[in-house]
N, C-alpha and C positions, 0 to 999 in steps of 0.2 A: 264398321260393325265386324266383330269377330265371328267367323264361321266355324273354324276349327283350329285347335292348337295341338300339335303333335311333338313329342320329344322322346328321347331314348338315352339311357345310361347317364342319368343325372341324379346324384345323391342316392336316395333309396329306390329309385325307379330304374332298374337295370334294363327292363324290356321295353318294347315299343308301347307308348302310352298315348291315348287320344282323349282330349276333352272336346266334345262336339256340341256346338250351340245351334246346330241345324235342327229344326223342328221335325219330329217324326210324324207319322200319319195318325197318331192317337187323337181322340176327339175332344178331350177336356180343354177348356179355356182357349178355344181356337181364336177368340177375339183379341188375344194379346200377341199373336204371332206377327212378326215383322215381315212383310212381303216386299221384295225388291228384285226385279228381274226374274230369274229362275230360282232365286233363293227364298226360303222361308226360315226365319231365324227366331231365336228365343232371347228374351231380355235378361234372363237370370240363369245361373247355375249354382246350386247349393251343394257343398261337399261335406258329407258326414263321415265320421270314422273314429276309431279309438285313438287314445293318446299314442303318439309316436308311430302312427300308421302311415304317415306320408302326406296328410292333407296340406300342410304348409309347404311341402316341397313342390306341389303342383303349381302354387302361386310363385314360389321362388324360381322355378324353371322358366316361367314366363318373364319374371323380372330379370333373370340372367340374360335371356335372349334380348330383351329390350335394351339393357345396359350395354351389351356387346354391339348392338346396332348403332346406338347413339354415340358411343365413346371410342370404338376401335380404330377410328382414323388416327388416333394418337398412340396406338400401341406399336410396339416394335422398338427400334433403336439398338444400340450396342449394350448388352447387359453388363459389360465390363467397364463401360465409360459412363461416369456419373453425369456428364454433360448431356449425353444423348439418350441415356437410359430412360425409358418411359414406363408408366404403370401398365399393368396387364391384369385382366380379370382372372381370378383364380380358377383353375380347371378342377371341376368337382364330379368325377365319375363315381359309379358304384364301386365301393372299395372292398367289399367282402367276397370278391370273386377275382382270382388272379388274372383271368382273361379280360374281364370288364374293366379293371383298374388301369389297364394299358390300352384299352380300345377307345375309339372316337365316341363323342357325344353328338347327338343331332337335335336340331330345333327347327320346326317348320310351322308356318301359319298360313291359313287361308282367311282372307278378310275382304270386306267390301268398303269402298270409299263412300263419302257422303253423297247426298242427292245433288249438291252443288257441283260435284265432280263426276256426275253421270252414273253413280252407283257402279263404278268400275271395280272389278274383282282382281285380287292378286293372290298368287301363290309364291311365297318366299321362304327360303330356308338355307341352312348351312350345317356342316359338320366340322368338328374341330377336335384336336387332341392337345396335349400339353405343349406341343411345338407350334401350333397355329392352326389356320384354317385349311381343311383338306378339300372341301367342296362347298360351293355356293351357287344358288340358282334363283332366278326371278322369272315368273311367267305372269301374264295378265290377259284379261278378256273384257270386252265391252259388256254392258248390262244385258243385252239381248243375245250375246254370243253363247254358244254351248262349249266351245273348246278354248283352252288357254293357248296363248302364243308365247314363245320364248323371247325374253328381253335380253338376258345374258346367262351364261353358264361358265363355271370355273371349277377346275380341279387341279391337282398338282402337275398335270401334264398339258392342260388345255385352258385357254382363255378366249371365250367367244363373247364379244361385246357388240355383236352386229345389230342388236335392237336398240342401241344407244346412239345419240347424235355423233356424227363422225368427228367433230371437233373435240368431243369429250373423251373419245376412246383413247387417243394418244396420251392425254394427261393422266388418265387412270393407269394405263400401262406403265408409265414412267414412275408414278408415285406409289403404286400398290406394293405392299410387302406381305409376307405370309401370315402375319398376325392381324392384319386389317381386313375388314369386310369391304367389298365393292360399294355396297349401299352407304356405308358410313363415310368412306372416302369420297364417293360421288356427291353426297349431300354437302360435304365440306367444300367441294369444288363447284357447287351451285348447279349441278346437273339436275334439272327440274324433275325428271322422272324419278330420280333416286331421292331427291329431297322430299317429294310428296310421300314416298314410302317411309322415310325416316320420320317425317312429321306425324304419321299415323301412330307410331310408337310413342311419340312425345305426348299424345293425347291420353295415354294410359296413366291411371293413378293407382297408387298402392297405399294401404294402411295396414300395418301389422301391429296389433295391440298385444301380441304375445311376446314381442321383442322390447325389452325395457328401454334400450337406447332409442329405438324408433318412436316409442311411446313418448319419450321426453321431447323428441324433435317435433312430433305431430302436435303436442300440446302447446308448442311455441308459435305455431302458425295461426294467422288470422285470415278471415275471408278477404278476397280482393276488394279494395275500396272501403273496407270496414272502418278504418281510422278516420277517413274524411267524409264519408257519405252516410247521412242519416237514414236514407232509404235502405241501404244495405244492412244497417243495424236493425231496422224495423223488420226486415225479412228474417234475420237471425232470431229476433224475439218471437216472431210467429212460429218459426221452426222449433224453438225450445219450448214454446207454450203447448206443444203437442203432448208434453208430459209434466211441465212445471209452469202453471199459469201465474205464479207469483212474480216471475221476472217481467218487469214492465219496460225495461230499457237498459241502456248502458251509458256510463260516463267514461269517455275515452280521452286520454291525455298523451300526446306525442312528446316524448322527451328525447332530445338529441344528446348523444354522448360526446366523447372527446373527438371521435372521428365524425365529421359533419355528414358523411355519406351513410352513416349507420344511425339508426334510431331505435329507441325502446318505446313500446306502446304499453301504457298502464291502463288496465281495463277494470272498472268496477261494475258489478251487476246491480241494478236498481230494483229493489223488491217493494211490493205493496205491504204496508204494515196492517196488522189486524184492526187497530182502532183508528185507521186513517193515516194519511201521510206516507212517506217512503223512507227507506233506509238503503244505504249502499254498502256492499261488501266486496272485497277483491275477488275477481273471477277465480283466482287460484284456490279460494276457500270454498268454492261450490262443491257439490257432491261429485264422486268419481264418474257417475253416469252422465251428469251434466257436462263435465269436462270432456268426456269421450264424445258426446254428441257435438259439442262445440268444435272439437278437433276433427271430426268427420266432415263438418260443413264445407270447408274449402275444397276438398276433393269431390264432394257431392255436387257442389255448385259448378265446378269446372267440368265435371263429367256430363252433367245434364245439359249445360249450355253448349258444349262442343261435340256431344254425341260420341264420347269415348267409352272406354271400359274401365270400371273401378273394381280392383281386387282388394278384398278386405279379409284379413286373417283374424279369426276369432271374433266375428261380428257380435256374437251373443255376450261376450265378456262384459260384465257390469251393466248390462241392459236388460230390462224386463222383456219377456217374450212378446208382449203386445207392442212394445216400442220397436222391437226388431221387425214385427209384422208391418208396422207403419212405414218403416224404412224400405221394406221390400215393395210395398204397394206403390211407392214413389216411382219405381222402375216398371212395375207391372201395369200401371195406368197409362195408356197411350195419350191421354189428354195432358198429363203432367210431363211425361217422358216423350215429348214431341220430336226430339232429335235422335231417338232410338239408341239411347245410352244403354249399356249393359252392366250388370253386376255379377261378379263371381266371388263367392265368399265361402269360408269354412266355418263350421259351427259344431258344437256338441248338443245343441238345443233340439232334442227330439220332438218337442212340441210343434215345431215348424213342419213336421211330417203329418200332423194330425189336424191341422186347421183349415183344410180345404183351400190351400193357397197355391201350392206348387204342382205343376204337371209332373208326370212320371219321368219325362225326358229332361226335366230341370233338376232332378234329384240324383246326386252322384255319391258313391261310397269309395273310400280307400281302405285297403286291408293289407296287412303285412304278413308274409308267411314265416315259417321257422328259419328260413335262410336269410331273413332280413330284407326280402324283396317286396316292394310295394306294388299294388295293382289298383287301377282306377276303373270303375265300371258304373254304368247308369242303371237306375231302377227300370227304365223302359226296356233295357236289353236283358235284364236279369231273368233267369229261369230257375224254378225250384228243382228239387231232387227228382221230380217226376217229369221234368222237361217242359213245364207249363209256365207261361209268362204271367207276370203280376197283373191282376185286374184293377181297374180304377176305383172299384168300390171296396177294396180291401182296407183294413186298418193299418196304414203304413207304420205308424208309430209303434203300435202293439207288436206287430210282426218284427220290426227292427229290434226292439228291446228283447224280444224272445230269441233273437239270433237267426231269424229266417233268412235275412239278406246278408249275413256276415257283418264284417266291419264293426264289431264290438269288442271290447277288451276281454281277455281271458282272466277271470277274476280268481284270486287266491286270498285267503285270509292272511293277516299279518302275524303269522305264528312266531316270528322272531322276537316278539315282545312277551311271549308266554313264559312265565316263570317256571323254572325246573326243566 
């Protein structure tokens, strides 16, 4: 479970930025709070804001951290030698400030492992620049402990691996380079403490429906076991029937290509006809909303079954607000979400602010100033011009659209089309 994500100097976020899923002491919807050890956590975080305000960059910052953790064991090599040259994740600091564009970026998470692993908590982070990793740290604590203990620490002058097994320390010292993370390398070397940390990032899912390339990729995915297992298909039918009851089932045909290890799955949706009987149409010819919900299912299934975090950019795109509400309730209902999965999503849909669904500490806003710097803040922490916090009985949607909380576009008429 994600407790807190902190980052700095990434894309439009120049300054220290925190997305906190810790529950505050507000009283609404206390039944949905996840309690484990000394932590009280939230199942969702909804990020609102104007176009180009930085909403997507919050998710992209976490994706960047995850990718670096998972892949950096392969970074490094001789940039002038094609045989040893390896890929490297592009460094993306805030560019509109001469100081920031050459400064380091930092990424840090606090998270709690599953109940099976004793609800152990971790604090992990690193800073880097275009040359490589400058600093990296890992601290952990047991469920009932109050203080974190250091597992390892590293900077350009120091490497302290004393919290790791003695046999693993020498292997890491020999293999580590300035572009690789200790966690990434240690997981590759099968150091269990580091592998479990790396695996937590593996349980994170992303869906960016604002990116056309990722949209195509997501539309090509099918749920695990869908091609072979009728019960999985029936679950997808029940899922889609929440908004389209005409879909009765699927006809699935597995077609092998020239490469026997690769296969193509042909899917037809079976619909109920008005005068009885059924008709089949290719899944690709279904509505955009149906295709998006189908594309979301694999990530939703994996996140709910494994208790991970699902990040969705533009959740509202091509979906009715009531359907988005149903999607959110999946995470908010502890009987459905028994593994304490979490959802972080961006949206323009202000109606989700008016439907008595989200707590104030689950509502976040992004706003960009005249210098191009984005800021992220919670409605629970927001104070008005008189220094007063927002009450739970206020009309969040109305006040948001009136600009009380900021994070709305500065509108101008399209005068460039005026004749004369």
